[in-house]
DOKE-373397 format. One record per residue (C-alpha): residue number from 1; x, y, z. Coordinates in nm, 2 decimals. Example, Ala and Ser with C-alpha at 12.3 -4.5 7.8 and 13.67 -1.06 7.14 Angstrom:
<atoms>
<atom i="1" u="1.23" v="-0.45" w="0.78"/>
<atom i="2" u="1.37" v="-0.11" w="0.71"/>
</atoms>
This chain:
<atoms>
<atom i="1" u="-0.73" v="1.24" w="-3.99"/>
<atom i="2" u="-0.36" v="1.15" w="-3.99"/>
<atom i="3" u="-0.24" v="0.80" w="-3.90"/>
<atom i="4" u="-0.12" v="0.90" w="-3.55"/>
<atom i="5" u="-0.47" v="1.04" w="-3.48"/>
<atom i="6" u="-0.66" v="0.72" w="-3.56"/>
<atom i="7" u="-0.80" v="0.51" w="-3.28"/>
<atom i="8" u="-0.54" v="0.24" w="-3.19"/>
<atom i="9" u="-0.62" v="-0.12" w="-3.26"/>
<atom i="10" u="-0.74" v="-0.34" w="-2.97"/>
<atom i="11" u="-0.45" v="-0.55" w="-2.84"/>
<atom i="12" u="-0.51" v="-0.91" w="-2.74"/>
<atom i="13" u="-0.44" v="-1.02" w="-2.38"/>
<atom i="14" u="-0.12" v="-1.18" w="-2.50"/>
<atom i="15" u="-0.01" v="-0.85" w="-2.66"/>
<atom i="16" u="-0.10" v="-0.66" w="-2.34"/>
<atom i="17" u="0.08" v="-0.91" w="-2.12"/>
<atom i="18" u="0.44" v="-0.77" w="-2.17"/>
<atom i="19" u="0.33" v="-0.42" w="-2.05"/>
<atom i="20" u="0.16" v="-0.55" w="-1.73"/>
<atom i="21" u="0.47" v="-0.76" w="-1.66"/>
<atom i="22" u="0.70" v="-0.46" w="-1.72"/>
<atom i="23" u="0.49" v="-0.25" w="-1.49"/>
<atom i="24" u="0.54" v="-0.50" w="-1.21"/>
<atom i="25" u="0.92" v="-0.46" w="-1.24"/>
<atom i="26" u="0.93" v="-0.08" w="-1.27"/>
<atom i="27" u="0.64" v="0.02" w="-1.03"/>
<atom i="28" u="0.86" v="0.22" w="-0.79"/>
<atom i="29" u="0.78" v="0.56" w="-0.64"/>
<atom i="30" u="0.47" v="0.47" w="-0.44"/>
<atom i="31" u="0.11" v="0.51" w="-0.57"/>
<atom i="32" u="0.17" v="0.86" w="-0.71"/>
<atom i="33" u="0.47" v="0.74" w="-0.91"/>
<atom i="34" u="0.29" v="0.42" w="-1.02"/>
<atom i="35" u="-0.02" v="0.61" w="-1.13"/>
<atom i="36" u="0.19" v="0.86" w="-1.32"/>
<atom i="37" u="0.37" v="0.58" w="-1.51"/>
<atom i="38" u="0.04" v="0.43" w="-1.61"/>
<atom i="39" u="-0.10" v="0.76" w="-1.72"/>
<atom i="40" u="0.21" v="0.83" w="-1.94"/>
<atom i="41" u="0.20" v="0.49" w="-2.10"/>
<atom i="42" u="-0.17" v="0.41" w="-2.13"/>
<atom i="43" u="-0.32" v="0.75" w="-2.18"/>
<atom i="44" u="-0.05" v="0.94" w="-2.37"/>
<atom i="45" u="0.16" v="0.68" w="-2.56"/>
<atom i="46" u="-0.05" v="0.37" w="-2.62"/>
<atom i="47" u="-0.39" v="0.55" w="-2.59"/>
<atom i="48" u="-0.56" v="0.24" w="-2.45"/>
<atom i="49" u="-0.78" v="0.46" w="-2.24"/>
<atom i="50" u="-0.88" v="0.83" w="-2.25"/>
<atom i="51" u="-0.79" v="1.09" w="-1.99"/>
<atom i="52" u="-1.15" v="1.12" w="-1.87"/>
<atom i="53" u="-1.20" v="0.74" w="-1.84"/>
<atom i="54" u="-0.86" v="0.70" w="-1.67"/>
<atom i="55" u="-0.95" v="0.97" w="-1.41"/>
<atom i="56" u="-1.30" v="0.82" w="-1.37"/>
<atom i="57" u="-1.15" v="0.48" w="-1.28"/>
<atom i="58" u="-0.89" v="0.65" w="-1.06"/>
<atom i="59" u="-1.14" v="0.84" w="-0.85"/>
<atom i="60" u="-1.33" v="0.52" w="-0.78"/>
<atom i="61" u="-1.01" v="0.35" w="-0.68"/>
<atom i="62" u="-0.92" v="0.64" w="-0.45"/>
<atom i="63" u="-1.24" v="0.58" w="-0.25"/>
<atom i="64" u="-1.17" v="0.21" w="-0.20"/>
<atom i="65" u="-0.97" v="0.04" w="0.08"/>
<atom i="66" u="-0.65" v="-0.10" w="-0.06"/>
<atom i="67" u="-0.37" v="0.02" w="-0.28"/>
<atom i="68" u="-0.52" v="0.24" w="-0.55"/>
<atom i="69" u="-0.24" v="0.19" w="-0.81"/>
<atom i="70" u="-0.29" v="-0.19" w="-0.84"/>
<atom i="71" u="-0.67" v="-0.14" w="-0.84"/>
<atom i="72" u="-0.64" v="0.11" w="-1.12"/>
<atom i="73" u="-0.43" v="-0.14" w="-1.32"/>
<atom i="74" u="-0.69" v="-0.41" w="-1.25"/>
<atom i="75" u="-0.97" v="-0.18" w="-1.35"/>
<atom i="76" u="-0.82" v="-0.08" w="-1.69"/>
<atom i="77" u="-0.72" v="-0.43" w="-1.77"/>
<atom i="78" u="-1.07" v="-0.55" w="-1.68"/>
<atom i="79" u="-1.23" v="-0.29" w="-1.92"/>
<atom i="80" u="-1.00" v="-0.42" w="-2.20"/>
<atom i="81" u="-1.00" v="-0.79" w="-2.14"/>
<atom i="82" u="-1.26" v="-0.88" w="-1.87"/>
<atom i="83" u="-1.18" v="-1.10" w="-1.57"/>
<atom i="84" u="-0.88" v="-1.26" w="-1.73"/>
<atom i="85" u="-0.72" v="-0.93" w="-1.80"/>
<atom i="86" u="-0.79" v="-0.81" w="-1.44"/>
<atom i="87" u="-0.62" v="-1.12" w="-1.30"/>
<atom i="88" u="-0.32" v="-1.09" w="-1.53"/>
<atom i="89" u="-0.26" v="-0.72" w="-1.46"/>
<atom i="90" u="-0.32" v="-0.75" w="-1.08"/>
<atom i="91" u="-0.10" v="-1.06" w="-1.03"/>
<atom i="92" u="0.18" v="-0.92" w="-1.24"/>
<atom i="93" u="0.17" v="-0.59" w="-1.05"/>
<atom i="94" u="0.28" v="-0.76" w="-0.72"/>
<atom i="95" u="0.45" v="-1.08" w="-0.84"/>
<atom i="96" u="0.80" v="-0.94" w="-0.89"/>
<atom i="97" u="0.79" v="-0.78" w="-0.55"/>
<atom i="98" u="0.66" v="-1.10" w="-0.39"/>
<atom i="99" u="0.95" v="-1.30" w="-0.53"/>
<atom i="100" u="1.21" v="-1.04" w="-0.44"/>
<atom i="101" u="1.08" v="-0.98" w="-0.09"/>
<atom i="102" u="1.05" v="-1.35" w="-0.02"/>
<atom i="103" u="1.41" v="-1.40" w="-0.14"/>
<atom i="104" u="1.54" v="-1.11" w="0.07"/>
<atom i="105" u="1.35" v="-1.24" w="0.38"/>
<atom i="106" u="1.53" v="-1.57" w="0.34"/>
<atom i="107" u="1.87" v="-1.40" w="0.31"/>
<atom i="108" u="1.78" v="-1.17" w="0.60"/>
<atom i="109" u="1.70" v="-1.46" w="0.84"/>
<atom i="110" u="2.02" v="-1.64" w="0.74"/>
<atom i="111" u="2.27" v="-1.35" w="0.73"/>
<atom i="112" u="2.09" v="-1.06" w="0.90"/>
<atom i="113" u="2.35" v="-1.05" w="1.18"/>
<atom i="114" u="2.65" v="-1.01" w="0.95"/>
<atom i="115" u="2.82" v="-0.67" w="0.97"/>
<atom i="116" u="2.73" v="-0.60" w="0.60"/>
<atom i="117" u="2.36" v="-0.64" w="0.67"/>
<atom i="118" u="2.37" v="-0.47" w="1.01"/>
<atom i="119" u="2.55" v="-0.17" w="0.86"/>
<atom i="120" u="2.30" v="-0.14" w="0.57"/>
<atom i="121" u="2.00" v="-0.15" w="0.80"/>
<atom i="122" u="2.17" v="0.09" w="1.05"/>
<atom i="123" u="2.16" v="0.36" w="0.78"/>
<atom i="124" u="1.83" v="0.26" w="0.63"/>
<atom i="125" u="1.62" v="0.27" w="0.95"/>
<atom i="126" u="1.65" v="0.65" w="1.01"/>
<atom i="127" u="1.57" v="0.70" w="0.64"/>
<atom i="128" u="1.25" v="0.50" w="0.70"/>
<atom i="129" u="1.17" v="0.74" w="0.99"/>
<atom i="130" u="1.20" v="1.03" w="0.75"/>
<atom i="131" u="1.00" v="0.86" w="0.48"/>
<atom i="132" u="0.71" v="0.80" w="0.72"/>
<atom i="133" u="0.72" v="1.15" w="0.86"/>
<atom i="134" u="0.72" v="1.29" w="0.51"/>
<atom i="135" u="0.42" v="1.07" w="0.43"/>
<atom i="136" u="0.24" v="1.22" w="0.73"/>
<atom i="137" u="0.33" v="1.57" w="0.62"/>
<atom i="138" u="0.22" v="1.51" w="0.26"/>
<atom i="139" u="-0.11" v="1.35" w="0.35"/>
<atom i="140" u="-0.17" v="1.61" w="0.63"/>
<atom i="141" u="-0.11" v="1.90" w="0.40"/>
<atom i="142" u="-0.39" v="1.78" w="0.17"/>
<atom i="143" u="-0.63" v="1.66" w="0.45"/>
<atom i="144" u="-0.59" v="1.90" w="0.75"/>
<atom i="145" u="-0.78" v="2.19" w="0.61"/>
<atom i="146" u="-0.92" v="2.33" w="0.93"/>
<atom i="147" u="-0.92" v="2.30" w="1.31"/>
<atom i="148" u="-1.18" v="2.02" w="1.31"/>
<atom i="149" u="-0.96" v="1.79" w="1.10"/>
<atom i="150" u="-0.65" v="1.89" w="1.31"/>
<atom i="151" u="-0.85" v="1.79" w="1.62"/>
<atom i="152" u="-0.94" v="1.45" w="1.47"/>
<atom i="153" u="-0.58" v="1.38" w="1.38"/>
<atom i="154" u="-0.47" v="1.48" w="1.73"/>
<atom i="155" u="-0.73" v="1.26" w="1.89"/>
<atom i="156" u="-0.63" v="0.97" w="1.67"/>
<atom i="157" u="-0.26" v="1.01" w="1.77"/>
<atom i="158" u="-0.35" v="1.03" w="2.14"/>
<atom i="159" u="-0.58" v="0.73" w="2.11"/>
<atom i="160" u="-0.33" v="0.49" w="1.95"/>
<atom i="161" u="-0.01" v="0.63" w="2.12"/>
<atom i="162" u="-0.12" v="0.67" w="2.48"/>
<atom i="163" u="-0.42" v="0.44" w="2.51"/>
<atom i="164" u="-0.32" v="0.17" w="2.26"/>
<atom i="165" u="-0.66" v="0.18" w="2.09"/>
<atom i="166" u="-0.67" v="-0.06" w="1.80"/>
<atom i="167" u="-0.67" v="0.10" w="1.45"/>
<atom i="168" u="-1.01" v="-0.04" w="1.34"/>
<atom i="169" u="-1.18" v="0.14" w="1.63"/>
<atom i="170" u="-1.01" v="0.46" w="1.54"/>
<atom i="171" u="-1.13" v="0.43" w="1.18"/>
<atom i="172" u="-1.48" v="0.35" w="1.30"/>
<atom i="173" u="-1.49" v="0.64" w="1.54"/>
<atom i="174" u="-1.35" v="0.88" w="1.28"/>
<atom i="175" u="-1.61" v="0.76" w="1.03"/>
<atom i="176" u="-1.90" v="0.81" w="1.27"/>
<atom i="177" u="-1.77" v="1.15" w="1.37"/>
<atom i="178" u="-1.74" v="1.25" w="1.00"/>
<atom i="179" u="-2.09" v="1.12" w="0.93"/>
<atom i="180" u="-2.23" v="1.34" w="1.21"/>
<atom i="181" u="-2.01" v="1.63" w="1.12"/>
<atom i="182" u="-2.13" v="1.62" w="0.76"/>
<atom i="183" u="-2.48" v="1.68" w="0.87"/>
<atom i="184" u="-2.42" v="1.92" w="1.16"/>
<atom i="185" u="-2.12" v="2.12" w="1.01"/>
<atom i="186" u="-2.12" v="2.05" w="0.64"/>
<atom i="187" u="-1.89" v="2.34" w="0.56"/>
<atom i="188" u="-1.62" v="2.19" w="0.78"/>
<atom i="189" u="-1.64" v="1.84" w="0.64"/>
<atom i="190" u="-1.64" v="1.90" w="0.27"/>
<atom i="191" u="-1.44" v="1.64" w="0.08"/>
<atom i="192" u="-1.21" v="1.69" w="-0.21"/>
<atom i="193" u="-1.27" v="1.54" w="-0.55"/>
<atom i="194" u="-0.95" v="1.35" w="-0.58"/>
<atom i="195" u="-0.72" v="1.41" w="-0.87"/>
<atom i="196" u="-0.93" v="1.66" w="-1.06"/>
<atom i="197" u="-0.96" v="1.67" w="-1.44"/>
<atom i="198" u="-0.74" v="1.74" w="-1.74"/>
<atom i="199" u="-0.82" v="1.89" w="-2.08"/>
<atom i="200" u="-0.51" v="1.75" w="-2.25"/>
<atom i="201" u="-0.59" v="1.56" w="-2.57"/>
<atom i="202" u="-0.37" v="1.28" w="-2.69"/>
<atom i="203" u="-0.58" v="1.16" w="-2.98"/>
<atom i="204" u="-0.86" v="0.90" w="-3.00"/>
<atom i="205" u="-0.83" v="0.63" w="-2.74"/>
<atom i="206" u="-0.93" v="0.27" w="-2.75"/>
<atom i="207" u="-1.15" v="0.32" w="-2.45"/>
<atom i="208" u="-1.26" v="0.68" w="-2.53"/>
<atom i="209" u="-1.50" v="0.92" w="-2.35"/>
<atom i="210" u="-1.79" v="0.80" w="-2.57"/>
<atom i="211" u="-1.70" v="0.43" w="-2.58"/>
<atom i="212" u="-1.99" v="0.23" w="-2.43"/>
<atom i="213" u="-1.90" v="-0.01" w="-2.16"/>
<atom i="214" u="-1.82" v="-0.36" w="-2.29"/>
<atom i="215" u="-2.06" v="-0.64" w="-2.25"/>
<atom i="216" u="-1.87" v="-0.79" w="-1.95"/>
<atom i="217" u="-1.89" v="-0.46" w="-1.77"/>
<atom i="218" u="-2.27" v="-0.46" w="-1.75"/>
<atom i="219" u="-2.40" v="-0.50" w="-1.40"/>
<atom i="220" u="-2.62" v="-0.80" w="-1.29"/>
<atom i="221" u="-2.70" v="-0.94" w="-0.95"/>
<atom i="222" u="-2.63" v="-1.29" w="-1.07"/>
<atom i="223" u="-2.28" v="-1.19" w="-1.18"/>
<atom i="224" u="-2.22" v="-1.01" w="-0.84"/>
<atom i="225" u="-2.33" v="-1.31" w="-0.64"/>
<atom i="226" u="-2.12" v="-1.56" w="-0.85"/>
<atom i="227" u="-1.81" v="-1.34" w="-0.82"/>
<atom i="228" u="-1.85" v="-1.31" w="-0.45"/>
<atom i="229" u="-1.88" v="-1.69" w="-0.41"/>
<atom i="230" u="-1.58" v="-1.74" w="-0.64"/>
<atom i="231" u="-1.36" v="-1.52" w="-0.43"/>
<atom i="232" u="-1.48" v="-1.69" w="-0.11"/>
<atom i="233" u="-1.39" v="-2.02" w="-0.27"/>
<atom i="234" u="-1.04" v="-1.90" w="-0.37"/>
<atom i="235" u="-0.98" v="-1.79" w="-0.01"/>
<atom i="236" u="-1.10" v="-2.13" w="0.12"/>
<atom i="237" u="-0.88" v="-2.31" w="-0.13"/>
<atom i="238" u="-0.57" v="-2.12" w="-0.02"/>
<atom i="239" u="-0.64" v="-2.22" w="0.34"/>
<atom i="240" u="-0.72" v="-2.58" w="0.24"/>
<atom i="241" u="-0.39" v="-2.61" w="0.06"/>
<atom i="242" u="-0.22" v="-2.48" w="0.38"/>
<atom i="243" u="-0.35" v="-2.79" w="0.56"/>
<atom i="244" u="-0.56" v="-2.61" w="0.81"/>
<atom i="245" u="-0.25" v="-2.48" w="1.00"/>
<atom i="246" u="-0.37" v="-2.24" w="1.26"/>
<atom i="247" u="-0.10" v="-1.98" w="1.21"/>
<atom i="248" u="-0.18" v="-1.96" w="0.83"/>
<atom i="249" u="-0.56" v="-1.95" w="0.91"/>
<atom i="250" u="-0.49" v="-1.66" w="1.15"/>
<atom i="251" u="-0.28" v="-1.49" w="0.88"/>
<atom i="252" u="-0.56" v="-1.53" w="0.63"/>
<atom i="253" u="-0.82" v="-1.38" w="0.86"/>
<atom i="254" u="-0.59" v="-1.10" w="0.98"/>
<atom i="255" u="-0.48" v="-0.98" w="0.63"/>
<atom i="256" u="-0.83" v="-0.98" w="0.49"/>
<atom i="257" u="-0.92" v="-0.74" w="0.77"/>
<atom i="258" u="-0.61" v="-0.53" w="0.69"/>
<atom i="259" u="-0.71" v="-0.51" w="0.33"/>
<atom i="260" u="-1.05" v="-0.37" w="0.42"/>
<atom i="261" u="-0.88" v="-0.11" w="0.65"/>
<atom i="262" u="-0.62" v="0.02" w="0.40"/>
<atom i="263" u="-0.80" v="0.36" w="0.37"/>
<atom i="264" u="-0.55" v="0.64" w="0.31"/>
<atom i="265" u="-0.27" v="0.42" w="0.17"/>
<atom i="266" u="-0.03" v="0.16" w="0.31"/>
<atom i="267" u="0.11" v="0.39" w="0.57"/>
<atom i="268" u="-0.24" v="0.41" w="0.73"/>
<atom i="269" u="-0.27" v="0.04" w="0.78"/>
<atom i="270" u="0.09" v="-0.03" w="0.89"/>
<atom i="271" u="0.01" v="0.05" w="1.25"/>
<atom i="272" u="-0.27" v="-0.21" w="1.24"/>
<atom i="273" u="-0.04" v="-0.46" w="1.08"/>
<atom i="274" u="0.22" v="-0.38" w="1.35"/>
<atom i="275" u="-0.03" v="-0.42" w="1.63"/>
<atom i="276" u="-0.14" v="-0.76" w="1.51"/>
<atom i="277" u="0.17" v="-0.91" w="1.36"/>
<atom i="278" u="0.42" v="-0.79" w="1.63"/>
<atom i="279" u="0.22" v="-0.74" w="1.95"/>
<atom i="280" u="-0.07" v="-0.99" w="1.92"/>
<atom i="281" u="0.05" v="-1.28" w="1.72"/>
<atom i="282" u="0.43" v="-1.24" w="1.76"/>
<atom i="283" u="0.51" v="-1.33" w="1.39"/>
<atom i="284" u="0.81" v="-1.09" w="1.40"/>
<atom i="285" u="0.97" v="-0.83" w="1.62"/>
<atom i="286" u="0.95" v="-0.45" w="1.60"/>
<atom i="287" u="1.30" v="-0.40" w="1.45"/>
<atom i="288" u="1.22" v="-0.68" w="1.20"/>
<atom i="289" u="0.91" v="-0.49" w="1.10"/>
<atom i="290" u="1.12" v="-0.17" w="1.04"/>
<atom i="291" u="1.37" v="-0.36" w="0.83"/>
<atom i="292" u="1.08" v="-0.50" w="0.62"/>
<atom i="293" u="0.94" v="-0.16" w="0.56"/>
<atom i="294" u="1.29" v="-0.04" w="0.46"/>
<atom i="295" u="1.31" v="-0.31" w="0.20"/>
<atom i="296" u="0.95" v="-0.25" w="0.09"/>
<atom i="297" u="1.05" v="0.11" w="0.01"/>
<atom i="298" u="1.33" v="-0.01" w="-0.22"/>
<atom i="299" u="1.15" v="-0.29" w="-0.42"/>
<atom i="300" u="0.89" v="-0.25" w="-0.69"/>
<atom i="301" u="0.52" v="-0.28" w="-0.62"/>
<atom i="302" u="0.30" v="-0.12" w="-0.36"/>
<atom i="303" u="0.44" v="-0.05" w="-0.02"/>
<atom i="304" u="0.17" v="-0.28" w="0.13"/>
<atom i="305" u="0.39" v="-0.56" w="-0.01"/>
<atom i="306" u="0.56" v="-0.55" w="0.33"/>
<atom i="307" u="0.29" v="-0.81" w="0.42"/>
<atom i="308" u="0.49" v="-1.06" w="0.22"/>
<atom i="309" u="0.79" v="-0.99" w="0.45"/>
<atom i="310" u="0.56" v="-1.03" w="0.76"/>
<atom i="311" u="0.41" v="-1.35" w="0.63"/>
<atom i="312" u="0.75" v="-1.50" w="0.55"/>
<atom i="313" u="0.91" v="-1.42" w="0.88"/>
<atom i="314" u="0.59" v="-1.53" w="1.06"/>
<atom i="315" u="0.58" v="-1.86" w="0.88"/>
<atom i="316" u="0.94" v="-1.93" w="0.98"/>
<atom i="317" u="0.89" v="-1.81" w="1.34"/>
<atom i="318" u="0.58" v="-2.03" w="1.40"/>
<atom i="319" u="0.73" v="-2.32" w="1.20"/>
<atom i="320" u="0.43" v="-2.38" w="0.98"/>
<atom i="321" u="0.64" v="-2.63" w="0.79"/>
<atom i="322" u="0.94" v="-2.84" w="0.88"/>
<atom i="323" u="1.16" v="-2.67" w="0.61"/>
<atom i="324" u="1.22" v="-2.30" w="0.69"/>
<atom i="325" u="1.20" v="-2.19" w="0.33"/>
<atom i="326" u="0.87" v="-2.38" w="0.28"/>
<atom i="327" u="0.74" v="-2.23" w="0.60"/>
<atom i="328" u="0.84" v="-1.88" w="0.49"/>
<atom i="329" u="0.69" v="-1.92" w="0.14"/>
<atom i="330" u="0.36" v="-2.06" w="0.29"/>
<atom i="331" u="0.33" v="-1.76" w="0.52"/>
<atom i="332" u="0.42" v="-1.51" w="0.25"/>
<atom i="333" u="0.18" v="-1.67" w="0.00"/>
<atom i="334" u="-0.11" v="-1.66" w="0.25"/>
<atom i="335" u="-0.04" v="-1.30" w="0.37"/>
<atom i="336" u="-0.01" v="-1.17" w="0.01"/>
<atom i="337" u="-0.30" v="-1.35" w="-0.14"/>
<atom i="338" u="-0.55" v="-1.25" w="0.13"/>
<atom i="339" u="-0.42" v="-0.89" w="0.12"/>
<atom i="340" u="-0.49" v="-0.85" w="-0.25"/>
<atom i="341" u="-0.80" v="-1.07" w="-0.29"/>
<atom i="342" u="-1.04" v="-0.79" w="-0.18"/>
<atom i="343" u="-0.88" v="-0.55" w="-0.44"/>
<atom i="344" u="-0.98" v="-0.79" w="-0.72"/>
<atom i="345" u="-1.33" v="-0.83" w="-0.58"/>
<atom i="346" u="-1.38" v="-0.45" w="-0.54"/>
<atom i="347" u="-1.31" v="-0.40" w="-0.91"/>
<atom i="348" u="-1.48" v="-0.70" w="-1.06"/>
<atom i="349" u="-1.79" v="-0.65" w="-0.84"/>
<atom i="350" u="-1.80" v="-0.27" w="-0.82"/>
<atom i="351" u="-1.67" v="-0.18" w="-1.17"/>
<atom i="352" u="-2.00" v="-0.24" w="-1.35"/>
<atom i="353" u="-2.18" v="-0.01" w="-1.11"/>
<atom i="354" u="-1.92" v="0.26" w="-1.16"/>
<atom i="355" u="-1.93" v="0.22" w="-1.54"/>
<atom i="356" u="-2.31" v="0.26" w="-1.53"/>
<atom i="357" u="-2.28" v="0.60" w="-1.35"/>
<atom i="358" u="-1.98" v="0.75" w="-1.52"/>
<atom i="359" u="-2.02" v="1.05" w="-1.29"/>
<atom i="360" u="-1.75" v="1.23" w="-1.09"/>
<atom i="361" u="-1.71" v="1.06" w="-0.75"/>
<atom i="362" u="-1.67" v="1.27" w="-0.43"/>
<atom i="363" u="-1.51" v="1.19" w="-0.10"/>
<atom i="364" u="-1.78" v="1.16" w="0.16"/>
<atom i="365" u="-1.77" v="1.33" w="0.50"/>
<atom i="366" u="-1.69" v="1.00" w="0.68"/>
<atom i="367" u="-1.40" v="0.92" w="0.45"/>
<atom i="368" u="-1.26" v="1.28" w="0.48"/>
<atom i="369" u="-1.27" v="1.24" w="0.86"/>
<atom i="370" u="-1.10" v="0.90" w="0.84"/>
<atom i="371" u="-0.83" v="1.06" w="0.62"/>
<atom i="372" u="-0.76" v="1.32" w="0.90"/>
<atom i="373" u="-0.74" v="1.04" w="1.16"/>
<atom i="374" u="-0.50" v="0.86" w="0.94"/>
<atom i="375" u="-0.25" v="1.15" w="0.97"/>
<atom i="376" u="-0.24" v="1.11" w="1.34"/>
<atom i="377" u="-0.19" v="0.73" w="1.31"/>
<atom i="378" u="0.10" v="0.78" w="1.07"/>
<atom i="379" u="0.27" v="1.02" w="1.30"/>
<atom i="380" u="0.24" v="0.76" w="1.57"/>
<atom i="381" u="0.40" v="0.51" w="1.34"/>
<atom i="382" u="0.69" v="0.75" w="1.28"/>
<atom i="383" u="0.74" v="0.81" w="1.65"/>
<atom i="384" u="0.75" v="0.43" w="1.70"/>
<atom i="385" u="1.01" v="0.38" w="1.43"/>
<atom i="386" u="1.22" v="0.67" w="1.56"/>
<atom i="387" u="1.21" v="0.53" w="1.91"/>
<atom i="388" u="1.34" v="0.19" w="1.80"/>
<atom i="389" u="1.60" v="0.35" w="1.58"/>
<atom i="390" u="1.74" v="0.60" w="1.84"/>
<atom i="391" u="1.72" v="0.37" w="2.14"/>
<atom i="392" u="1.76" v="0.02" w="1.98"/>
<atom i="393" u="1.78" v="-0.16" w="2.32"/>
<atom i="394" u="1.48" v="0.01" w="2.47"/>
<atom i="395" u="1.16" v="-0.17" w="2.57"/>
<atom i="396" u="0.81" v="-0.06" w="2.68"/>
<atom i="397" u="0.91" v="-0.12" w="3.05"/>
<atom i="398" u="1.23" v="0.09" w="3.00"/>
<atom i="399" u="1.16" v="0.32" w="2.70"/>
<atom i="400" u="1.49" v="0.51" w="2.72"/>
<atom i="401" u="1.73" v="0.24" w="2.82"/>
<atom i="402" u="2.05" v="0.16" w="2.64"/>
<atom i="403" u="2.27" v="0.37" w="2.43"/>
<atom i="404" u="2.13" v="0.68" w="2.25"/>
<atom i="405" u="2.23" v="0.67" w="1.89"/>
<atom i="406" u="2.30" v="1.02" w="1.76"/>
<atom i="407" u="2.39" v="0.94" w="1.40"/>
<atom i="408" u="2.03" v="0.81" w="1.31"/>
<atom i="409" u="1.89" v="1.15" w="1.43"/>
<atom i="410" u="2.12" v="1.34" w="1.19"/>
<atom i="411" u="2.05" v="1.10" w="0.91"/>
<atom i="412" u="1.67" v="1.11" w="0.97"/>
<atom i="413" u="1.66" v="1.49" w="0.97"/>
<atom i="414" u="1.88" v="1.52" w="0.66"/>
<atom i="415" u="1.66" v="1.26" w="0.48"/>
<atom i="416" u="1.35" v="1.45" w="0.57"/>
<atom i="417" u="1.49" v="1.77" w="0.43"/>
<atom i="418" u="1.60" v="1.60" w="0.11"/>
<atom i="419" u="1.25" v="1.46" w="0.06"/>
<atom i="420" u="1.06" v="1.77" w="0.16"/>
<atom i="421" u="1.27" v="2.06" w="0.04"/>
<atom i="422" u="1.46" v="1.91" w="-0.25"/>
<atom i="423" u="1.20" v="1.65" w="-0.37"/>
<atom i="424" u="1.47" v="1.38" w="-0.37"/>
<atom i="425" u="1.38" v="1.04" w="-0.49"/>
<atom i="426" u="1.29" v="0.80" w="-0.21"/>
<atom i="427" u="1.51" v="0.52" w="-0.34"/>
<atom i="428" u="1.81" v="0.75" w="-0.38"/>
<atom i="429" u="1.77" v="0.88" w="-0.03"/>
<atom i="430" u="1.75" v="0.52" w="0.11"/>
<atom i="431" u="2.05" v="0.41" w="-0.09"/>
<atom i="432" u="2.26" v="0.71" w="0.03"/>
<atom i="433" u="2.16" v="0.64" w="0.39"/>
<atom i="434" u="2.25" v="0.27" w="0.35"/>
<atom i="435" u="2.59" v="0.38" w="0.23"/>
<atom i="436" u="2.63" v="0.60" w="0.54"/>
<atom i="437" u="2.53" v="0.32" w="0.77"/>
<atom i="438" u="2.77" v="0.08" w="0.60"/>
<atom i="439" u="3.06" v="0.32" w="0.62"/>
<atom i="440" u="2.99" v="0.41" w="0.98"/>
<atom i="441" u="2.96" v="0.04" w="1.08"/>
<atom i="442" u="3.30" v="-0.05" w="0.93"/>
<atom i="443" u="3.47" v="0.26" w="1.06"/>
<atom i="444" u="3.38" v="0.19" w="1.42"/>
<atom i="445" u="3.44" v="-0.18" w="1.38"/>
<atom i="446" u="3.09" v="-0.32" w="1.44"/>
</atoms>
C-alpha cells in the first residue's frame, strides 16, 4: 500500500479547528453547496470520513428539522471528537454569519434610508423573488411526483395565502394526510431515499465503513437524559442572562418552535417566521424581512441565519436595552442560539441511535407529504415578496395602491432565467441585480 493509500492519522481537536473555522467563512451556496464543499474536503481530500459514513450521516440529517448542512458538520465533528467537537464545528459554522449579519443590521438601521442603501435593495429585492421562486421550482421538481402531491401543495398554498392558516397547522395536516395516505395509497406516497449512494473510492478513511462507533457514540438512556437536561439548562441560562425581558423570552420560545418546524429547508420555515415576527410580534416590517433575506443570501452560513437579522431588529424595535446596539445584539443572540440549540441536541441525542443501526434511512409518507406542502408554502412566500417589491406602498387594505414598479418585474424574470436555465451562481445574480438597482436609483435621482 502506497503512502497516499494509508489511513490518515487522527487529528486533534486543535488541528481540526482551522478547518471548521474556514468552513464558517466559505459556506456559501445554500445547503447543497455547503454539503458539496464538506464532501470534497472531508471525504476526498482529508479522508476523515468515508463516502458511506458521510451519506449515512447526511441521510439522517435530511430527515431532521433544521438546516442539514450544519447538522452534518456537527455529526462528523461529534464522531471525531465527541461533544466538544460537535460544539466547535456547529458554533463556527454560524458564528461568522452571526457577526456579519449583526453588523449589517446595525448599519442598516442607521443608514438604510441613504440613496446608496436604497438603491442596492431596490435591485436586490426582485432577485430575492427569483431566488425563492427558483427554490419552489427546485424542491417541487423533486417532490411533486404525482397528482396527490400536487393537490397537497395546492391546498397548502390556498390555506396560507387565502385563509392565513398558521404554518404549524399546515405541517400537521400534511403529516396526518401523509400518514393516512401511506396506509391507504402506499404507491402514491412512496418517499425517496435522499442523496443516494456512490461507489467512488478515495482511499482508506479515518472513519471508514468498517470503523466501529467510538465509545462516546454508544447509546445509553442516562446519557440521553443528561444531555436533554443540559440543553434545557443552556436555554434557561440564556434567558436568565437576558434579565427575564419579555420580548427576549418571546423570542426564545418562538425560535425554538421555528427550529422544530424547519422541515424542507429554510425557505419552508420563513413563512412561519414572517407570520410571527412581522404580523404577530411586530419585531420588524415586511420590507425589512425581505431586506434581511437578501442579505442572508449573500453572507456565509445557512439561510436560516436570517433569524439573526430578525432578532437584532426586534431587539432594537422593542428596546430590550437602553443602548440600541446592546438591544440588537441581545435579540440577535437569543434568536440565533434558540434556533440552533435543537440541531445540537438532535445530533448528540440521536447520533448514537443512528450509529447503532447503520442502515439506509427512508423518508416516511408523512415527511413526503409535508415536503409537498412545503412547495405550496414557498410559492406563497414568493408571491408575498413579489407583491411588496412591485407595489412597495401597498397594504392589506389596499393591495394594489401606489406606483407599480416595472423594473423589478424585469429584473425578477431575468434573475429566474439566469438561475434556472443558465445555472448562475446565486451571489453573482444578486450582485448584478444590486448594481442594476444602484444605477437606476442614481439615474432617476432617488
